[in-house]
C-alpha positions in Angstrom: 51.7 197.8 113.5 51.5 195.1 110.9 49.8 197.6 108.6 52.7 199.9 109.0 55.0 197.1 107.9 52.9 196.4 104.8 50.2 194.0 105.8 46.7 194.7 104.4 43.3 194.3 106.0 39.7 194.1 104.9 37.2 196.6 106.3 33.9 194.8 107.1 30.9 196.9 108.1 29.9 194.8 111.1 32.9 192.7 112.1 36.5 193.0 113.2 39.0 193.6 110.3 41.2 190.6 109.3 44.5 190.5 107.5 44.1 189.6 103.8 47.7 190.1 102.8 50.8 189.7 104.9 53.7 192.0 104.9 57.0 190.4 103.8 59.1 187.3 104.4 62.4 189.2 104.6 62.3 190.2 108.3 65.5 192.2 107.9 63.5 194.8 106.0 61.2 195.7 108.9 61.8 199.2 110.1 60.5 199.9 113.6 60.4 203.6 113.0 57.6 203.1 110.4 55.1 202.3 113.2 54.3 205.7 114.5 54.1 207.2 111.0 51.1 205.1 109.8 47.7 207.1 109.6 45.9 204.5 111.7 48.4 204.9 114.5 48.0 208.6 114.4 44.2 208.3 114.5 44.4 206.1 117.6 46.8 208.6 119.3 44.5 211.5 118.5 41.6 209.5 119.9 43.5 208.8 123.1 44.4 212.5 123.5 40.7 213.4 123.2 39.6 210.8 125.8 42.3 211.9 128.3 41.4 215.5 127.8 37.6 214.9 128.2 37.5 212.1 130.8 40.7 212.2 132.9 38.8 213.6 135.8 36.5 210.6 135.9 38.2 207.5 134.4 41.5 206.4 133.0 42.1 205.9 129.3 43.9 202.8 128.1 44.9 201.9 124.5 44.3 198.3 123.5 47.8 197.4 122.5 48.9 194.3 120.4 51.3 191.9 122.1 54.6 190.9 120.5 53.5 187.4 119.4 50.2 188.5 117.8 52.0 191.4 116.1 54.5 188.9 114.6 51.7 186.7 113.4 50.1 189.7 111.7 53.3 190.3 109.7 54.1 186.8 108.4 50.9 184.8 109.2 50.1 182.5 112.1 51.0 179.3 110.2 54.4 180.6 109.1 55.1 181.8 112.7 54.1 178.4 114.2 56.1 176.4 111.7 59.1 178.8 112.2 59.2 178.0 116.0 60.0 174.4 115.1 62.1 174.8 111.9 63.7 178.3 112.3 63.6 179.3 116.0 66.5 181.7 115.5 64.6 183.6 112.9 61.5 183.7 115.1 63.6 185.2 117.9 64.9 187.7 115.4 61.4 188.7 114.4 60.2 188.9 118.0 63.1 191.2 118.9 62.3 193.6 116.0 58.6 193.5 116.8 59.2 194.2 120.5 61.4 197.2 119.7 58.7 198.5 117.4 56.1 198.2 120.2 58.3 200.2 122.5 58.5 203.0 119.9 54.7 202.8 119.5 54.0 202.7 123.3 55.9 205.9 124.2 53.6 208.5 122.7 50.6 206.9 124.3 52.2 206.9 127.7 53.6 210.4 127.3 50.0 211.6 126.6 48.5 210.1 129.7 47.4 206.7 128.4 47.7 203.3 130.0 48.8 200.2 127.9 46.5 197.3 127.9 48.5 194.5 126.2 46.4 191.9 124.3 48.2 188.9 122.8 45.5 186.4 121.7 47.8 184.3 119.5 49.9 183.5 122.6 46.9 181.6 123.9 47.2 178.1 125.4 44.8 177.1 122.7 47.4 177.9 120.1 50.9 177.4 121.6 52.3 175.2 124.4 53.4 176.6 127.7 57.0 175.8 126.8 56.6 177.8 123.6 55.1 180.7 125.5 58.1 180.7 127.9 60.6 180.6 125.1 59.1 182.8 122.4 56.7 185.2 124.2 57.5 185.7 127.9 61.0 187.2 127.4 59.8 189.8 124.9 56.7 190.6 126.9 58.9 191.1 130.0 61.2 193.4 128.0 58.3 195.4 126.8 56.8 195.8 130.3 60.2 196.8 131.7 60.4 199.5 129.1 56.8 200.7 129.7 57.5 201.0 133.4 60.8 202.8 132.7 58.9 205.6 130.9 56.3 206.0 133.6 53.6 203.8 132.1 51.6 200.9 133.5 48.8 198.6 132.3 47.0 195.3 132.1 47.8 192.1 130.2 45.3 189.8 128.4 45.7 186.6 126.5 42.5 185.0 125.1 41.3 181.5 125.7 42.9 179.0 128.1 45.8 180.5 130.0 45.6 178.3 133.1 49.0 176.8 132.6 50.8 180.2 132.1 48.9 182.4 134.7 52.0 182.8 136.9 54.2 183.3 133.8 52.0 186.1 132.6 52.3 187.9 135.9 56.0 187.4 136.0 56.3 189.5 132.8 55.7 192.5 135.0 52.1 193.5 134.1 50.3 195.6 136.6 46.9 193.9 136.2 45.9 190.4 134.8 42.9 190.0 132.6 41.6 186.4 132.2 39.2 185.0 129.6 36.1 182.9 130.4 38.2 179.7 130.0 40.1 180.5 133.2 38.6 179.8 136.6 38.7 183.0 138.6 39.2 181.2 141.9 42.2 179.4 140.6 43.7 182.7 139.2 43.0 184.3 142.6 44.9 181.5 144.4 47.8 181.7 142.0 48.4 185.4 141.6 45.7 187.3 143.5 48.4 188.4 146.0 50.5 189.9 143.3 48.2 191.9 140.9 44.5 192.9 140.6 42.5 190.3 138.6 40.2 191.4 135.7 37.4 189.2 134.3 35.6 187.2 133.2 31.9 187.1 132.2 31.4 185.0 129.1 31.4 187.4 126.1 29.6 185.0 123.8 27.2 182.7 125.6 26.3 185.4 128.2 26.9 188.9 126.8 25.9 188.2 123.2 23.5 185.2 123.4 22.2 185.4 127.0 19.4 187.3 128.6 19.7 190.2 130.9 19.2 187.9 133.8 22.0 185.6 132.6 24.3 188.6 132.6 23.3 189.7 136.1 23.7 186.1 137.4 27.2 185.7 136.0 28.3 189.1 137.3 27.2 188.0 140.8 28.9 184.6 140.4 32.2 186.2 139.4 31.9 188.6 142.4 31.3 185.7 144.8 34.4 184.0 143.4 36.8 186.9 143.3 35.6 189.8 145.4 38.2 189.1 148.1 41.2 188.8 145.9 44.0 190.3 148.0 45.2 192.9 145.4 41.8 193.7 144.1 39.3 192.6 141.5 37.8 194.4 138.5 34.6 192.9 137.1 34.8 192.7 133.3 34.0 190.4 130.4 36.4 187.6 129.6 37.2 189.3 126.2 35.8 191.9 123.9 32.0 192.0 123.7 31.1 191.0 120.1 30.0 193.9 117.9 26.5 192.6 117.6 26.1 192.0 121.4 22.7 193.4 122.6 23.0 196.9 124.2 20.5 195.9 126.9 23.0 193.2 128.1 25.7 195.8 128.4 23.3 197.9 130.5 22.5 194.8 132.6 26.1 194.2 133.2 26.8 197.8 134.4 23.7 197.8 136.5 24.5 194.5 138.2 28.0 195.6 139.1 26.9 199.0 140.4 24.1 197.4 142.5 26.4 194.8 144.1 29.1 197.4 144.7 26.8 199.3 147.0 26.9 196.6 149.6 29.6 195.6 152.1 32.0 193.0 150.8 30.3 189.7 151.7 29.6 186.9 149.3 26.0 186.5 150.6 25.2 189.9 149.0 25.9 188.4 145.6 23.4 185.5 146.0 21.1 184.4 143.3 
């Protein structure tokens, strides 16, 4: 979305792109209708259509979708956004409203073509902003976005990177259908707080285990997470705590899938996930 508004990114061969030039400072110039016209947006929409067509009989297809706060930070920079919350809160709210309307426009074609929305908002992390700031500048707009997604027949999950222990309940109150938690969150705590409201997704360590660990480390942590959360009332989906790094060993991904499939063959009992 930020690229549609004029931000520019680099294109590294073996890493995630980063913004090298931010869009504009005059937020009144942002046009939400630009979002769906950008070539990168169209490429992602075409990819989703292919996945839905080829795989809908086996698995669902979700689009990794930027959250409102992260989208705003990609337009004016994180530093400008954080300072704005203190010095110019009204302007930040104005920007958040524009961004949220843009995300609604962007979400509809994905939903209309059979995709789920997986909302990722890493800059809203507890490692970056306070719970009070989350509740003022993020939660209302995320709630508005989920309400819209549900109104057009869509659904999806919600992920914020890092430490979200203090806003676990708030995240679920936005209306998400599933909650994904990073490795910094204790699965048992998340289960106690919101396990009776939504399925929980997570949270094998993507760095120390998936990228740097052995295949045994991977299998052991999968079993540990299953012991902690297999009985969550609304369900549990084994996953990594965040994206697997691009240079993560393929054998560790195979070990992850193998461990989950092996454990899933047994009746639900924590003794089946022993060391």
